[in-house]
Structures are given as C-alpha cells and as structure tokens.
KEGU-271831 format. One record per residue (C-alpha): z, x, y. Coordinates in Angstrom, 1 decimal, padded with zeros to 4 digits. Each point is the difference from the previous one (the first is absolute). Layout:
c3/c1/c2
Z/X/Y
...
END
This chain:
c3/c1/c2
138.2/078.5/139.2
002.1/001.9/-002.5
-002.7/000.5/-002.7
-003.2/001.6/001.2
-003.3/-000.3/-001.8
-002.9/002.3/000.9
-003.4/-000.4/-001.6
-003.3/001.9/000.5
-003.0/001.0/-002.1
001.4/-000.9/-003.4
003.4/001.5/000.7
003.3/-001.7/000.9
003.5/001.0/000.8
003.1/-002.2/000.0
003.0/001.3/001.9
003.4/-001.7/-000.5
002.0/000.4/003.2
002.6/-002.6/-000.6
003.6/000.8/000.5
001.4/003.1/001.7
-001.0/002.6/-002.5
-003.0/002.4/000.2
-003.1/-002.1/-000.7
-001.6/000.2/-003.4
-003.7/000.1/-001.0
-000.2/-002.7/-002.6
-003.7/000.6/-000.7
-002.6/002.5/001.0
-003.3/-000.3/-001.9
-002.5/-002.6/-000.8
-000.6/-003.0/002.3
002.3/-002.8/-001.1
-002.1/-002.6/001.8
001.3/-002.7/002.4
003.8/-000.5/-000.3
002.2/-002.4/001.8
003.3/001.0/001.5
001.8/-001.7/-002.8
-002.1/001.8/-002.6
000.7/003.4/001.7
003.7/-000.8/000.0
-000.2/-000.9/-003.7
-001.9/003.2/-000.7
002.6/002.1/001.8
002.9/-001.8/-001.7
-001.7/000.4/-003.4
-000.5/003.7/000.6
003.7/000.7/000.3
000.9/002.0/-003.2
002.9/-000.5/-002.3
003.1/002.1/000.1
-000.1/002.5/-002.8
003.1/001.4/-001.7
001.9/002.9/001.6
-001.5/-000.7/003.4
000.9/-001.2/003.5
001.1/-003.5/000.1
-003.0/-001.3/001.9
-003.7/000.0/-001.0
-001.5/003.4/000.8
-003.2/-000.5/002.1
-002.2/002.9/001.1
000.0/-000.3/003.8
-002.3/001.4/002.7
002.5/002.9/000.6
002.2/000.2/-003.1
003.3/001.9/000.1
003.1/000.6/-002.1
001.8/-002.7/001.9
-002.4/-002.6/-001.5
000.7/001.4/-003.5
-003.3/001.9/-000.2
000.5/003.2/-001.9
-003.6/001.2/000.2
-001.5/002.0/002.9
001.4/-001.5/003.2
-002.2/-001.1/002.8
002.1/001.9/002.6
002.5/002.8/000.0
001.6/002.3/002.5
003.2/001.3/001.5
001.8/000.8/003.3
001.2/003.5/000.4
003.8/000.4/000.2
000.8/-003.7/-000.5
000.4/-000.3/-003.7
-003.3/000.9/-001.5
-002.4/-002.5/-001.4
-000.2/-003.5/001.6
000.6/-002.9/-002.4
-002.5/-002.6/001.3
000.4/-003.7/-000.3
-003.0/-001.4/001.9
-000.2/-003.6/000.9
-003.0/-002.1/001.2
-000.1/-000.7/003.7
-003.2/-001.9/000.2
-003.6/-000.2/-001.3
-002.8/-000.8/002.5
-003.7/-000.4/-000.1
-001.5/002.4/002.5
-003.3/000.6/001.6
-001.9/002.5/-002.1
-001.8/003.1/001.3
-003.2/-001.1/-001.8
-001.5/-003.5/000.1
000.5/-002.1/-003.1
002.9/002.0/-001.2
003.2/-001.8/-000.9
003.1/001.9/001.2
003.7/-000.3/-000.4
002.8/001.8/001.8
003.2/000.1/-002.2
003.1/001.1/001.8
003.1/001.3/-001.9
003.2/001.5/001.2
003.3/001.5/-001.1
002.5/-000.6/002.8
002.6/002.3/-001.5
-002.4/002.9/-000.4
-001.6/-000.7/003.4
-003.5/000.1/-001.5
-002.9/-002.4/000.1
-003.3/-000.1/-001.8
-003.1/-001.8/000.9
-002.6/-000.4/-002.8
-003.5/-000.8/001.1
-002.0/-001.7/-002.8
-003.7/-000.8/000.4
-002.6/-001.6/-002.3
-003.6/000.6/001.2
-002.9/-002.4/-000.4
-001.3/002.4/-002.7
003.2/-000.4/-002.0
001.5/003.4/000.9
003.8/000.0/000.5
001.7/002.5/002.4
003.7/000.6/000.4
002.1/002.4/002.1
003.6/000.2/001.1
001.4/000.9/003.4
003.7/001.2/000.0
002.0/-000.3/003.2
003.3/001.8/000.4
002.4/-001.7/002.5
003.0/002.3/-000.7
001.0/002.8/002.3
-000.4/002.5/-002.9
-003.5/001.0/-001.4
-001.0/-001.4/-003.4
-001.4/002.6/-002.3
-002.7/-001.8/-001.9
-000.4/000.9/-003.7
-002.6/-002.6/-000.9
-001.6/-003.2/001.2
-002.5/-001.3/-002.5
-002.1/-003.0/-000.8
000.8/-001.5/-003.5
-002.2/-002.8/-001.4
000.6/-002.0/-003.1
-002.6/-000.1/-002.8
000.1/-002.2/-003.0
001.1/001.3/-003.4
-003.5/-000.2/-001.4
-001.1/002.8/002.4
001.1/002.6/-002.6
-002.8/002.6/000.3
000.1/002.5/002.9
-002.9/001.8/001.5
000.3/002.7/002.7
-001.8/003.2/000.8
000.5/003.8/-000.1
-002.4/002.9/000.5
-000.7/003.6/001.0
-002.1/001.6/002.7
-003.6/-001.1/-000.7
001.2/-002.4/-002.7
001.7/-002.7/002.1
000.9/-003.6/-001.0
000.3/000.5/-003.7
001.3/-003.3/-001.5
003.0/000.0/-002.2
001.4/-003.0/-001.9
003.4/-000.6/-001.5
002.1/-002.8/-001.4
003.5/000.8/001.2
003.1/-001.5/-001.6
003.2/-000.7/002.0
000.5/002.2/003.0
-002.1/001.4/002.7
-003.5/001.6/-000.1
000.0/001.9/003.3
-002.6/002.1/001.8
001.1/002.2/002.9
-002.0/002.2/002.4
001.6/002.9/001.8
-003.2/001.6/001.4
000.3/-001.1/003.6
-003.2/-001.8/-000.8
-000.7/-002.3/-003.0
-001.4/002.9/-002.0
-002.7/000.3/-002.6
002.4/-001.6/-002.5
000.7/-003.0/002.2
001.0/-003.1/-001.9
-002.4/-001.8/002.4
000.4/-003.5/-001.5
002.9/-001.1/-002.2
-001.5/-002.8/-002.1
001.9/-002.2/-002.4
-002.1/-002.3/-002.2
-000.2/-002.0/-003.1
-000.6/002.2/-003.1
-003.6/001.3/-000.3
-001.0/-001.0/003.5
-003.3/001.7/001.1
-002.4/-000.1/002.9
-001.2/-003.5/-000.7
002.9/-001.7/-001.9
003.7/-000.4/000.1
002.7/-000.8/002.5
001.0/002.9/002.3
002.6/000.5/002.7
-000.4/003.1/002.1
001.8/001.8/002.9
-001.0/002.8/002.3
002.0/001.6/002.8
-002.1/000.5/003.1
001.6/003.4/000.9
-001.4/003.5/000.1
003.3/001.9/-000.6
002.5/000.2/-002.8
000.3/-003.2/-001.9
001.1/-001.6/-003.3
-001.2/-002.9/-002.0
001.5/-001.5/-003.1
000.1/-002.7/-002.6
003.3/-001.2/-001.3
001.0/-002.1/-003.0
003.6/-001.0/000.1
002.0/-000.7/-003.2
001.3/-003.0/002.0
-003.5/-001.5/-000.1
-001.7/000.8/003.3
-003.2/002.0/000.4
-001.1/001.4/003.3
-002.4/002.3/001.9
001.5/002.1/002.8
-001.3/002.4/002.6
001.4/001.8/003.0
000.0/003.2/002.0
001.8/002.9/-001.8
002.6/001.3/002.4
001.9/003.3/-000.4
003.8/-000.1/000.5
000.6/-000.3/003.8
-003.7/-000.1/000.8
000.2/-003.3/001.8
002.9/-001.0/002.3
-000.1/-003.4/001.7
001.8/000.6/003.3
002.4/-002.5/001.5
-001.9/-002.9/001.4
-003.3/001.3/-001.6
-002.4/-001.4/-002.6
-002.2/001.4/-002.7
-003.0/-001.7/-001.6
-001.2/000.9/-003.5
-003.7/000.5/-000.8
-001.7/-003.1/-001.3
-000.1/-000.7/-003.7
-003.3/-001.6/-000.9
000.1/-002.3/-003.1
-002.7/-001.8/-001.8
-000.2/-002.4/-002.9
-003.1/-000.6/-002.2
-000.8/-002.2/-003.0
-003.3/001.9/-000.5
001.2/003.6/-000.7
-000.4/003.0/002.3
-003.3/-001.3/001.4
002.0/-003.1/001.2
002.3/002.4/002.0
-003.0/001.7/001.6
-001.6/-003.4/000.8
003.1/-000.8/002.2
000.7/003.5/001.3
-003.5/001.0/001.2
-000.7/-003.1/002.2
003.5/000.3/001.4
-000.5/003.7/000.9
-003.3/-000.8/001.5
001.6/-002.6/002.2
001.9/002.8/001.9
-002.2/003.0/-000.8
-000.8/002.5/002.7
-003.5/000.4/-001.3
-002.8/-001.2/002.2
-003.7/000.2/-001.0
-001.8/001.4/-003.0
001.6/003.0/-001.7
-002.3/002.9/000.9
-001.3/002.5/-002.6
002.0/003.2/000.6
-000.9/003.6/-000.7
003.2/002.2/-000.2
-000.5/003.7/000.1
002.9/001.1/-002.1
-001.6/000.6/-003.4
-003.2/001.0/001.7
001.2/003.0/002.0
003.9/000.1/-000.4
001.3/002.4/002.7
-003.4/001.7/000.6
-000.9/-001.6/003.4
-003.0/001.2/001.9
-002.4/-002.0/002.2
-003.3/000.8/-001.8
001.4/-001.1/-003.4
001.6/-003.1/001.3
-003.1/-001.1/002.0
-002.1/000.4/-003.1
002.5/-002.2/-001.9
-000.1/-002.6/002.8
-003.8/000.0/-000.2
000.1/-000.6/-003.7
002.6/-002.8/000.5
-002.1/-001.8/002.6
-003.0/000.3/-002.3
001.6/-002.0/-002.8
001.6/-002.6/002.3
003.5/001.2/000.7
001.7/-001.6/003.0
003.1/002.1/000.6
000.4/003.8/-000.1
003.6/001.2/-000.5
000.9/003.6/000.6
002.9/000.8/-002.3
002.7/002.7/000.0
-000.9/003.4/001.5
-001.1/-000.7/003.6
003.1/001.1/001.9
001.4/003.3/001.2
000.4/002.6/-002.8
-000.5/-002.5/-002.8
-001.7/002.2/-002.5
001.9/-001.3/-003.0
002.9/-002.4/-000.8
002.8/002.5/000.8
-000.1/-000.1/003.8
-000.6/-001.7/003.3
001.1/-003.6/-000.7
001.4/-001.4/003.3
-002.3/002.1/002.2
-002.4/-002.8/000.7
-002.5/002.0/002.1
-003.6/000.6/-000.9
-000.4/003.5/-001.5
-001.8/002.1/002.6
-001.3/002.4/-002.6
-001.7/-002.5/-002.2
-000.8/-002.3/002.9
-000.6/002.1/003.2
-001.4/-003.0/001.8
002.5/-002.4/-001.6
-001.1/-002.8/-002.2
-002.4/-001.2/002.6
-003.2/001.4/-001.6
000.8/-001.6/-003.4
001.2/-003.3/001.5
-003.1/-000.2/002.2
-002.3/000.7/-003.0
001.8/-002.5/-002.2
-000.1/-002.8/002.6
-003.7/000.8/000.8
-000.7/-000.8/-003.7
001.6/-003.4/000.5
003.2/000.8/-001.9
003.6/-000.5/001.1
002.2/003.1/000.1
003.3/000.2/-001.7
002.7/002.7/-000.2
002.7/001.0/-002.5
003.5/000.5/001.2
003.4/000.4/-001.6
002.4/-000.9/002.9
003.2/-000.3/-002.1
-000.1/003.5/-001.3
000.4/003.6/001.3
-000.7/003.4/-001.4
002.8/002.6/000.5
-002.9/002.4/000.9
-000.9/-002.0/003.2
000.6/000.4/003.7
001.8/-003.4/000.1
002.5/000.9/-002.8
000.7/003.4/001.6
000.6/-001.6/003.4
002.0/-003.0/-001.3
001.7/000.7/-003.3
002.4/-002.9/000.8
-003.0/-002.3/-000.6
-000.3/001.0/-003.6
002.0/-002.2/-002.5
002.4/001.7/-002.4
002.0/003.2/000.2
-001.6/003.4/000.2
-001.4/001.1/-003.3
-000.7/-003.5/-001.3
-002.7/-000.4/-002.5
-003.5/-000.1/001.3
-002.7/-002.3/-001.6
-003.6/001.0/000.5
001.6/002.7/002.1
001.1/-002.5/002.6
003.1/-001.8/001.3
000.6/-003.4/001.6
000.1/-000.5/003.7
003.0/-002.1/001.1
-001.7/-003.1/001.6
003.4/-001.4/000.9
000.3/002.9/002.5
-001.4/-001.5/003.3
-001.4/003.4/001.1
-001.8/000.6/-003.3
-001.5/-003.5/-000.1
-001.1/000.3/003.6
-001.7/003.3/-000.8
-002.0/-001.6/-002.9
-000.9/-003.0/002.1
-001.1/002.1/003.0
-002.2/002.3/-002.3
-001.7/-003.0/-001.7
-000.6/-001.7/003.4
-001.5/003.2/001.4
-002.4/000.2/-003.0
-000.9/-003.7/000.3
-000.6/000.4/003.7
-002.2/003.1/-000.3
-002.1/-001.1/-002.9
-001.5/-003.4/-000.9
002.0/-000.2/-003.2
-000.4/-003.4/-001.8
002.2/000.8/-003.0
003.1/002.0/-000.9
000.6/001.0/-003.6
003.8/000.2/000.2
001.3/002.1/-002.9
003.5/000.6/-001.4
000.0/002.7/-002.6
003.6/000.4/-001.2
003.2/-001.8/-000.9
002.7/000.0/002.7
002.9/001.6/-002.0
002.1/000.3/003.1
001.3/-002.1/002.8
000.2/-003.8/000.1
-002.9/-001.8/-001.6
001.0/-003.1/001.9
-000.1/001.6/003.4
-003.2/001.9/-000.8
-001.8/-003.1/-001.3
001.1/-002.1/003.0
-001.1/002.7/002.3
-003.4/000.2/-001.7
-000.5/-003.7/000.5
000.8/000.3/003.7
-002.4/002.9/000.4
-002.8/-001.8/-001.8
000.6/-003.1/002.1
000.0/002.2/003.2
-003.3/001.7/-000.9
-001.7/-003.3/-000.8
001.3/-001.6/003.2
-001.3/002.9/002.1
-003.3/000.3/-001.9
-000.8/-003.5/-001.4
-003.6/000.9/-000.9
001.0/002.9/-002.3
000.2/-000.8/-003.8
002.6/001.8/-002.1
-000.1/000.9/-003.7
003.3/000.6/-001.8
-000.2/002.9/-002.4
003.1/001.5/-001.8
-001.1/002.7/-002.4
-002.4/-002.8/-001.0
001.7/-003.2/-001.0
003.7/000.8/000.5
000.5/-002.4/002.9
-001.7/-003.3/-000.7
002.2/-003.0/000.9
000.0/-003.0/002.2
002.1/001.6/002.6
-002.6/002.7/000.8
-002.9/-002.5/-000.6
001.1/-001.9/003.1
-000.8/003.1/002.1
-003.1/001.5/-001.5
-003.6/-001.0/-000.8
-000.5/001.9/-003.3
002.0/001.8/-002.6
-001.1/003.0/-002.1
000.5/-001.3/-003.5
000.2/003.3/-001.7
-000.9/003.6/000.5
-002.2/-000.1/-003.1
-003.7/-000.9/000.2
-000.3/000.1/-003.8
-001.5/-003.4/-000.8
001.8/-000.3/-003.4
003.4/000.4/001.7
-001.1/-002.2/002.9
-000.9/-002.9/-002.2
003.6/-000.5/-001.0
001.5/001.0/003.4
-002.2/-002.5/001.9
000.5/-002.7/-002.7
003.8/-000.1/000.5
000.1/001.0/003.7
-002.0/-003.1/000.7
002.5/-002.4/-001.6
001.9/000.3/003.3
-002.4/001.5/002.6
-003.4/-001.6/000.8
-002.9/002.3/-000.9
-001.2/000.4/003.6
003.1/002.1/000.6
-000.4/002.3/-003.0
-002.0/003.1/000.8
-002.2/001.1/-002.9
-002.4/002.9/000.3
-003.0/001.3/-001.9
000.8/003.5/-001.0
-001.9/002.9/-001.5
-001.1/-000.2/-003.6
002.9/002.2/-001.1
003.2/-001.4/001.4
002.1/002.4/002.0
003.3/-001.4/-001.3
-000.7/-000.2/-003.8
-003.1/002.1/-000.7
-001.6/-002.9/-001.7
-003.7/-000.5/000.5
-001.3/-003.6/000.4
-003.4/-001.5/000.4
-001.1/-001.0/003.4
-000.5/-003.6/-001.0
003.6/-000.2/-001.2
001.3/001.5/003.3
-002.1/-002.4/002.1
001.1/-003.1/-002.0
003.6/001.0/000.4
000.0/000.8/003.7
-001.9/-003.2/001.1
003.2/-002.1/-000.6
002.1/000.7/003.0
-000.4/001.7/003.4
-002.8/002.3/-001.1
-000.7/003.5/001.0
-001.1/003.5/-001.0
001.9/003.2/-000.6
-002.7/002.4/-001.1
-002.2/002.7/001.5
-003.2/-002.0/000.3
-001.9/003.1/001.0
000.3/001.1/-003.6
-001.2/-003.4/-001.4
-003.5/-000.2/-001.5
-002.7/-002.2/001.6
000.3/-002.4/-002.9
003.8/-000.2/000.5
-000.5/-000.6/003.7
-002.4/-002.8/-000.6
002.5/-001.6/-002.4
002.9/000.4/002.4
-002.1/-001.6/002.8
-000.8/-002.9/-002.2
003.7/-000.4/-000.9
001.0/000.0/003.6
-002.6/-002.6/000.9
001.2/-002.2/-002.8
003.6/000.5/001.1
-000.8/-001.1/003.5
-001.6/-003.2/-001.5
002.9/-000.7/-002.2
003.1/001.0/002.1
000.2/-003.5/001.6
000.6/-001.3/-003.6
002.1/002.9/-001.2
002.4/000.0/002.9
000.6/-003.7/000.3
-000.3/-001.3/-003.5
002.4/-000.6/-002.8
000.7/002.9/-002.3
-000.1/-000.9/-003.7
000.6/002.0/-003.1
-000.7/-001.0/-003.6
002.5/000.6/-002.8
-002.1/001.9/-002.6
001.2/000.3/-003.6
-001.3/003.6/-000.1
002.0/002.3/002.4
-003.1/002.3/000.2
-002.0/-002.7/001.7
000.8/-001.8/003.3
-001.8/-002.6/002.1
001.0/-000.6/003.6
-001.7/-001.4/003.1
000.2/-001.8/003.3
-000.9/-003.7/000.4
-001.0/-001.5/003.3
002.6/-002.4/001.4
-002.4/-002.9/-000.3
-000.9/001.3/-003.5
-003.7/000.2/000.9
-000.4/003.6/-001.1
001.8/002.9/-001.6
-000.3/003.6/-001.0
001.4/001.2/-003.3
000.4/003.4/-001.6
000.1/000.5/-003.8
001.6/003.3/-000.7
000.4/002.2/-003.1
003.0/002.2/000.5
-000.3/001.5/-003.4
-001.9/-000.6/-003.3
000.2/-003.7/-001.0
001.7/-000.9/-003.2
-003.0/-002.0/-001.3
-003.8/000.5/000.0
-000.3/-003.6/001.2
002.5/-000.2/002.8
001.6/-003.2/001.0
-002.0/-002.3/002.3
000.3/000.4/003.7
001.8/-003.0/001.4
-000.3/-000.4/003.8
003.2/-001.6/001.5
000.5/-001.7/003.3
-003.3/-002.0/000.3
-000.2/-003.7/000.6
-000.2/-001.5/-003.6
-002.5/-002.8/001.0
-002.4/002.1/002.0
-003.0/001.8/-001.5
-000.4/003.7/000.5
-002.6/002.7/-000.4
001.4/003.2/-001.5
-002.2/003.1/000.7
000.5/003.7/-000.6
000.3/002.1/003.2
-001.1/003.6/-000.4
001.4/002.4/002.6
-001.2/003.5/-000.7
-001.1/000.6/-003.5
000.6/-002.8/-002.6
003.3/000.5/-002.0
-000.4/001.9/-003.3
000.2/-002.2/-003.0
000.3/000.9/-003.7
-001.9/-002.9/-001.6
-003.4/-000.3/-001.6
-000.8/-003.1/002.1
001.9/-001.8/002.7
001.3/-003.6/-000.3
-002.8/-002.5/000.2
000.9/-001.3/003.4
-000.4/003.6/001.4
-003.1/000.8/-002.1
-002.7/-001.3/002.3
-003.6/-000.9/-001.0
-000.7/000.0/-003.7
003.5/001.0/-001.2
002.1/-001.8/-002.6
000.4/-000.2/-003.7
-003.3/-000.4/-001.8
-000.8/-003.6/-001.1
003.1/-001.4/001.7
-001.2/-000.2/003.6
003.0/001.9/001.2
-001.8/001.1/003.1
-000.3/-003.7/001.0
003.5/-000.5/-001.1
001.0/000.4/003.6
-001.2/-003.6/000.1
-001.0/-001.0/003.5
-000.8/003.7/000.8
-003.5/-000.3/-001.4
-002.5/000.8/002.7
-003.7/-000.8/000.5
-002.0/000.7/-003.2
003.2/-000.1/-002.1
001.2/003.5/000.8
003.8/000.3/000.2
001.5/001.2/003.3
003.0/002.3/-000.1
003.1/-002.0/000.8
001.6/-003.3/-001.0
000.6/-003.4/001.6
003.1/-001.8/-001.1
002.9/-002.0/001.4
003.1/001.7/001.3
002.0/-001.7/-002.8
-002.2/001.5/-002.7
000.0/003.4/001.7
003.8/000.0/000.1
000.7/-001.4/-003.5
-002.9/001.1/-002.1
-001.5/002.8/002.1
-003.0/002.2/-000.8
-000.6/002.7/-002.6
000.9/003.4/001.5
-002.1/003.1/-000.1
001.5/002.9/-002.0
000.8/002.4/002.8
000.7/003.7/-000.6
003.5/001.1/001.0
000.5/000.4/003.8
-002.9/-002.3/001.0
000.0/-003.2/002.0
-002.6/-002.8/000.3
-000.1/-002.3/003.1
-001.0/-003.6/000.0
-000.7/-002.4/002.8
000.9/-003.7/-000.5
-001.7/-002.5/002.3
000.4/-003.7/000.1
-003.2/-001.9/-000.8
-000.2/-002.9/002.5
END
C-alpha cells in the first residue's frame, strides 16, 4: 500500500509514499473518518500544491526529511559532511520501502520508512508510531555504508502543520521560576529555541505548540512537539514564504560532536507529537494516559519529608531523629536525607564525588538514623549527585582526568562535571552507589544535577547518564529514583523513562508553584511532579504564605514536606496531619485522573482540577493569584465532567478556611439561614434544602450546567485557594 492511513483517539495521519521520492505527510491532525483507498488517493492528489513563480519546476511538497535537493530552502531535515572529501554532502534521498511493523506497545500502529542515497552511501530509517491514545512518535536512524566516517550536523524530525496554526506557545524560565509560558505570532521565517546547557535547563522550551489564534486550555486546535532528550536540543516553528508551515525538533550537535563511523548507525531521540481540537487540556488528555502506559511508577506515591530546608547541611542524629518522629506523627511515609551526609560535606564547596558516609557527623554510619526511620514505619531515601565532582575532593585530586573541561574552567555551585563517558569514572559512581544500596535499606535516591555542563560533549554525557541510570535500575530494581536538576532544569520524556519522580522546582513558594505546576502538568502527569509543603516564609523568595494556601497547592502532585516540623505549632501539626490523611484518600484520583484547567477571563483567578477517568468524582482548586479585578468575580465553571450526570459540589477545607474579603459568601456556600432577605437565596441552591428547610452548604447540578453556567465564586483574598470536591449523584 503506497498511501498509509493511521487513526487513533480522534487523531489521524495520512502518509503519501507513492513514487520514489521521500514520503510526505499529507495530513496530521483531526480524525478524517473512514476513507477508502480511492478517497485517500484523491486526498493525496488534491494536496499537491501549485507551482509558484520563480520556483522549481515541480510542486514543492514538504517531505519527512526535507533537503535542498527537493527544493526545500528552509531548515533541512539532515545535514553533514565527510572530512577530506569535499565538505558538505548534497543528499538526494529516495524511498526504498515503507512497511507496517510490530510495535513495541500493544495497540500502537507503526511504520518503518526506509530511505537511501546510493551516491552518498547513506541510508535513513524513519520509525513512525501512532499510539492508541493518539500520540505520534518519530525518530530517524542514519546508517553510513561508506568507508569514510560521516560527520553528522543535524538529523531532525519536521512535521507539517496547517496555515491556520499561526500562534506559537513555548516556555522559558529561571531557577525557581520554571515553565513560564510565552506566546508569539511569527511571520515568515523560523522561531527557534535552543538549549546548550548539557541539560534542558530552566529556560527549556519544553513543548513547542502551534495553534489557532487565541487557543487556550479548553478551546482551539493545537499541534505540539517535544524532544524526549535530556541534553542539548533545539525546537522550532517555521513559516516559509513558499507556503509551508512546520514544527521541528532535534538534538543540537556541536561541530564534529557526532561522527558516524563506517558501517555504523546512529538513532536520534524520539520526537513526541500530539494534536488536539480541545486546547492544551486536549494535549494532556492524550499525553498523560500514554505516559502512564509505560511509566516506571508502581503503587501509590508516598508522602515524602525531605530534610533540605529543615536542616540544610547541619546533620546530627538527635535533630534528625526528632524530625523523623514529627514526620511519622503527621503521617509521612518516606524520609529523605538530603545533601550533607558524606565525608567532609560541611557546605557546597567540597566533597562531591566522595560518596562515603562522614565519620565525624555519623560515627556509626547512617545505621542509627535508618533504623529509627524504618522503626517508625517510614521508607528511607538518600540524596546523591553522581554526575558532579568538587575540585576539593579526594576523587578529583586522585583522578583529575575524570573532570570535564580544561584546568581553570568555570565552577558552578563550586563544582565541576564528572565525565560519565569515561569508563573508570562511571564504574566508580556505580560501585559507590551499589555499596550504599547494599549497606543500607535505601528505597529512594534523590538524584541531583546542580549545574550546566559547559564543557565536553553533551551528547556523550547524556547517553552515558542514560546507561548509568539503566544500569542502576537493573541492579537495584526496587529502588525508586527522583530526578532533580537545580529543581526543574531536567524534566523531559527521556529522563522520565528512567525515574519515578521529578523535582518540579527548587521553590516551595506556593504562589510560584501554582504557575509552575500548572504548565509542567501540560506534558507530565501530576504523580511525577514533586511538590512540597514548605515553611511559612519561602526560602527562595522570602514571601510568606498562609498554611491553607501552601496545603492546597502541594496536594496536587506527588506530595511532600520540606519544613522543620519540630518548629511547627500543635495547631499546624494537626492541620498537616489532616492534609496528609486527605491526600492519601485522594491520590488514587489525583494520580490517575484527567487534568483539567478552566480558561478564566481574569488572569488573577484560576481554576484547575483532576477528574476521575470514569468522571464519577473530581477535586478542583479555585485560586486567587492576586487581587481580582471585580468585587463579584466571574463564576467558577468546572470543566471535564459528564454533561448529563448530576454532581454534588462541596467545599473541602484543609487546614484553615481560605480568607475571603466579602460581607457574605455566595448563597450556595452560605449554609443554614443564609441568602438575600425575602428572596429565599439560601434555598436558591434548589435541591440542597435539607430537613426542616435549612440549606446545606454545596450545590447539586448537572455536569453540563457546572461547565457552562458554573457557580458564583467566593471573593478570595490574594494568595488564597479554595478546594471543592465534585461527586456524581447516582
């Protein structure tokens, strides 16, 4: 079959592989329905464009791997050269064959597209998959059959998008301010984002989204790409003056960084691509179930207490045992000892790489602490930073050749990078981790990465990291790993295949966290996104937040605590224990359901939630990020519910009730005897009238009404959040 038609979950793709040229994606987007072979041929024929003036003498079609030889003057899909044999290679790829292949995951439709250039002695295999969730994946594998190495410049995935996808959304950010959205409407040319951090970085473009103008969380068509790679990368959107629009992504290679030897092959990272006709939430609705289908996570996400902002480097057994006691009292399930436990680690200027327990702080090793923690019924976790080394360390003094970069290179957090592509260095790291995991019953490694690379090959280092993580997991399959990189500087689908949690950001400030978690969860399901309850005054911003706001923020994700609970008041401890108990009740919903976000007209107000997959229940948060622009804020509209089902909406108080700035709440939240005098507003909640005519707090309405009309909102003070449970009434 020369025209291939793939369909899944409201998405379809039409690939025209007729003739000898590189195949062309005729359509990637909405499901086109059942099409006969004749109709597919007519569609493909009708999609061939006209020949414009001052152009090549054949219709220009954007192929799977566009090159200059095809007349494509935009960013090429492949580039490179052979040393000493005339420089850049002019590629003229031709189709060899297209075959349906057995997919790695059941239900996935997969094609293998083989291309070759006999004169250049190069071949490319493109693997294309469409999952049952509607997620598209593509990667290229280049094979060099010449006797001379091929110096690869680029090998990218380029996907067509329709002309109506004019608005671009991608992300930027800073340390503790990750995943900041930015929108643009580029003209002709390329809008390109590049990362040269040796990791995605705090300013990672994350998702490159092209959409119809004004698309939001709940409306508009969107096409998005993400490169599943944890090293240097680039992502772009291109509008050609010749009429084609495209999204592209690929590994960003330095000159000479990747040489494909004679007879060897190289595979690119996967590009993950998603279409939605329901805004950004539609992207999440496909991505999250797909990620969950291959996730490493097993079992409920435990409540974590991490010691960093509680004690920093001040480690001693009495303090930490008291902290563990307080953690157990409120219901914590995992106790993680952060930085400061190893030999000579009194601050951040020394000892990275010397992965031995400090004999001064811990004369009996970690055994007394671990024994105490486990006796309390908690798992024990440990912080490590295996990819880094301090110059002031025994390992750096003994093996300076293991340190990336020339002598005198810039330090970052007073540390350098360990060359994981060096077999001796990576064996040292693996052996030290294995020794720790053998000596102590460690259930969890918090694996940190606190600086950019800035030296060496990002490709080799990233590939070596993946091999190391795979090796550790194979040797210790019961140990969970959290990926942290100065907070959220390495969150991508390449690392996600190898870890059980990511640290979303180094900030525990709930105001910053609201936005960071909102946009991080467009791609990554909430069960991966570590979010902690911090102290009242945030370490990173100095901002003070109410306990109820901190609790309402941290409950959405993989919840934890990063606060010295021995300093908390009795009232605070009671509220935290109640929050943890509620989280344990709700995490089955929060970590399997559909993430939804309303599109409020007031940017100071947001409403987001998680709806059960069978739409029987939901948890929503209504958040005031700042002062609302009106004394009567817009109604809360609850998206994602089944329109025909009836639901009960009830406020959920965790900790103290949120602070409001109104004389009286909306009638449906007023309770007994409330309402406007003479108008029966208290009974205006309709079917909520209880015995004796007293109104009960809450409202019972259909999902359609809750989504389209909604309910009057309380007037929250800035930096407050109100939680609501929504339960189907059978």
